[in-house]
C-alpha positions as CSV (number, residue, x, y, z in Angstrom):
1,M,182.9,-82.2,89.6
2,A,186.0,-80.2,89.2
3,K,185.9,-77.1,90.7
4,R,185.5,-73.8,88.7
5,E,188.1,-70.8,88.7
6,L,186.3,-67.4,88.8
7,D,187.4,-65.2,86.1
8,W,187.4,-61.8,88.2
9,E,187.8,-59.8,85.1
10,T,184.4,-60.8,83.9
11,V,182.5,-60.7,87.5
12,P,180.5,-57.6,87.6
13,L,181.3,-55.3,90.7
14,D,178.8,-52.9,92.2
15,E,180.8,-50.1,93.7
16,D,178.0,-49.4,96.2
17,D,178.7,-52.8,97.9
18,A,182.2,-51.7,99.2
19,P,182.3,-48.2,99.8
20,E,185.8,-46.7,100.2
21,L,187.0,-46.6,103.8
22,T,187.2,-43.0,105.1
23,E,189.1,-41.7,107.9
24,E,186.1,-41.0,110.0
25,M,184.6,-44.6,109.4
26,A,188.4,-46.3,110.5
27,A,188.5,-44.1,113.7
28,K,185.3,-45.9,114.5
29,L,186.5,-49.3,114.0
30,R,187.1,-51.4,117.0
31,P,188.5,-55.0,117.7
32,A,186.3,-57.9,117.4
33,R,187.0,-58.8,120.9
34,E,185.5,-55.7,122.1
35,V,182.4,-55.7,120.0
36,L,181.3,-59.3,119.6
37,P,180.1,-61.8,122.3
38,D,182.2,-64.3,124.0
39,Y,180.3,-67.2,122.3
40,I,181.1,-66.2,118.9
41,L,184.7,-65.5,119.6
42,N,185.3,-69.0,121.3
43,Q,184.4,-70.6,117.8
44,F,187.7,-69.1,116.5
45,K,190.0,-70.2,119.4
46,R,192.7,-73.0,118.6
47,A,192.0,-76.6,119.6
48,P,194.3,-77.1,122.7
49,G,196.1,-80.1,120.6
50,R,197.3,-83.2,121.6
51,P,197.2,-83.9,125.4
52,K,200.3,-83.9,127.5
53,V,201.4,-87.0,128.5
54,D,203.6,-88.2,131.9
55,A,206.4,-89.4,130.0
56,P,206.8,-88.1,126.5
57,K,208.8,-90.0,123.9
58,Q,212.3,-88.5,123.0
59,Q,213.6,-88.0,119.5
60,V,217.1,-89.9,118.8
61,T,219.4,-90.4,115.9
62,L,219.9,-94.0,115.2
63,R,222.1,-95.8,112.7
64,L,220.5,-98.9,111.6
65,D,221.6,-101.7,108.8
66,A,219.7,-100.8,105.7
67,D,218.1,-104.6,105.4
68,L,216.8,-104.3,109.1
69,L,215.5,-100.7,108.3
70,E,213.9,-102.2,104.9
71,H,212.3,-104.9,107.2
72,W,210.6,-102.4,109.8
73,R,209.7,-99.8,107.1
74,A,207.8,-102.7,105.0
75,Q,205.4,-103.3,108.1
76,G,203.6,-100.3,106.9
77,P,202.7,-97.1,109.1
78,G,203.3,-97.4,112.6
79,W,206.8,-99.2,112.1
80,Q,208.5,-96.9,114.4
81,S,206.0,-97.9,117.1
82,G,207.0,-101.6,116.4
83,I,210.7,-100.7,116.9
84,N,209.7,-99.1,120.3
85,A,207.7,-102.2,121.4
86,A,210.4,-104.5,120.3
87,L,213.1,-102.6,122.1
88,R,210.7,-102.4,125.1
89,R,210.4,-106.5,124.7
90,A,214.0,-107.2,124.5
91,S,215.0,-104.8,127.5
92,G,212.4,-106.3,129.8
93,L,210.3,-103.3,130.8
């Protein structure tokens, strides 16, 4: 089912639901880290990401013949890893 867009011009708004922020109210505001418990704040922390490896791969610039590159790209996703494996085998590592 297609997602419908809301026409905000026709949505009834109740002004009492969102009172205007006064200076007195603003003075009482505190950062979330001061008022929310840690178990709630921890839900918003970013994931640590990819684990660190002992020997990370390095990006290089390499010029290859067009037909060779076409052959490897035709292998589908992971073709770069295939080249890496082939070079590793050819070098005896």
